N, C-alpha and C positions, 0 to 999 in steps of 0.2 A: 286784544291785539290790534295794533295800528294798521290801517290800510293804505298808508302813504306809499306811493310808488317807490320802489327800491332805488331806481336811478333814472333821473329824468334828463340828464345831459346827453345829448346825441353822441353816439359812438363815433361819428365822423368829425367831431370837434377836434381841434388840434391838440397836440401833446401839452402845449402851454396852457390851453384852456382847461384841460383835464387836471393839470397841476393846480391851477387856481381853485377849481372846484374841490379837489381833494384836500388842499391846504385849509380851505374854509371848513370843510367837514372835520378835519383834524382839530381845528380851533373849537368847533362845537363839542367834540369829545372832551377836549381839555377843559372847556367851560363847564361841562356837566361834572367832570371830576372835581372841579373847584367848588361847585355849588351843591352837589348831592350830599345828603346827610351821611355822616361817617358810619351810621348803623345800617346803611344800605350795602352790606358787604357783597351780595351777589351782583348787584348792579355795578358797583365799583370794580369788581374783578373783571367783568366783561368789558367795561370801559377801558381799563388798563390794558387788557389783551388787545382790544381793538386799536387803541392808540399805538401800541408797539407794531402791530401788523401793518397798519396804514402808514406809519412813518417809514418803514422799510420800503413799501411799494412806492411812496412818494420819492424817496431818495433814488431808487432804481430808475424810475421814469425821468426824474430830473437830470440824472447823468446822461441819459440818452438824448433828451431834448437839448441839453447844453451842447453836446457833441454835434448834433445835427445843425443847430443854429450857428455855431461857430464855423462849421463847414460852409453853410450857405453864405454867411457874411464875410468869410475870408477867402477860402479856396474857390468856391464857385463864382463869386463876383470877379475874382482875378481872371479866371478862365473866360468869362463873358467879355471882359475888357480886352483880353488878348484876341478873341475872335473878332470883335469890332475893329481893332487896330489892323489886323491882318486884311480885313476887307478893304480898308483904306489904301492898301498897297496892292490890291488886285489879287489877293490870295484868299482862297476858301479854306477856312479852318473850322468849319462846323463840326467836324469829327472830334475836335478837342472837347467841345461841350457834350456831345453824345457819349464819348468815352467817360468823361467826368461824371455824368449822370448815371451811366450804367455801372461803373466800377466803384464810385464813391457815394453818390447821393442815394441810390436805391437801397443799398444795404443799411445805411443809416436810417432812412425812412422806414424800412421794414422793422428795424429794431425799435424805433419809437412806437410804431403801431402795435408790435408785440407787447411792449411794456404798457401801452395804454390798455390793451386787453387784460393784462395781468392786474393793473390797477382797478379796472372796472370790476373784475372778479372779486378783488379784495373789498371794494366798496359794497358789493352785493352781500358778501359774507358778513361784513360789519353791520350792515342794515338788518340782515336776518337775525344776527345774534342780539341786536338791541331792540328788535321790533316788539318784544313783549312789554317794554316800558314805553307807553304812549307819549309821555312827556319828553322822552329822549328821541324816539323815532320821528316824532312830528317836527323836531327842530334840528335833526341831524344834518340834512343837506341844505346848502344855501339856496336862496330863491334865484330863479333864472329870469333874465330879461327875455330870452327866447331859448330855443333848444341848444344854442351854441355859446351863449354868454351868461356868465354869472351877473346878476343884477348888481350894479355898482355905479358910482358917479362916473360919468364919462371922463376919460383922460386921454388927450391927444398923444401922449407919450407912452401909453400903455396898449400894446397890441391885443391884449385879452379883453379890453372893453370896446364898446362901440363908439 
């Protein structure tokens, strides 16, 4: 049985970083399905089930991350701009941002964190179910640059890399 840590990505990592980590893990599972001998029926069955479970968790988190990012980049930025403009006219509109954060941002943020937790639980289950195959367990998760970033070539246009 493999002693590889089940999940090394920090739980505080963003939803986007968890998606990258999970999508690379899904790629590993799909790669093992493509490479594993056809007579490895037990392994292939666990890989198939893991692929299906992880794909659902990824899609669920992805929807929450998209909604949160869209909110931040559209609604919240517009409110921040309005607050700045109001101050130019001697009006205090800080309550607009506070209300926006309390009523709109926090529920979206909570949903992302809940779905991150669900994805992490799925990744743990997948690892546990595949841990008896050393060849798979040792290559299941992508390498990390640090506890928050999947090791990758840096890309200035990619928020998930450094």
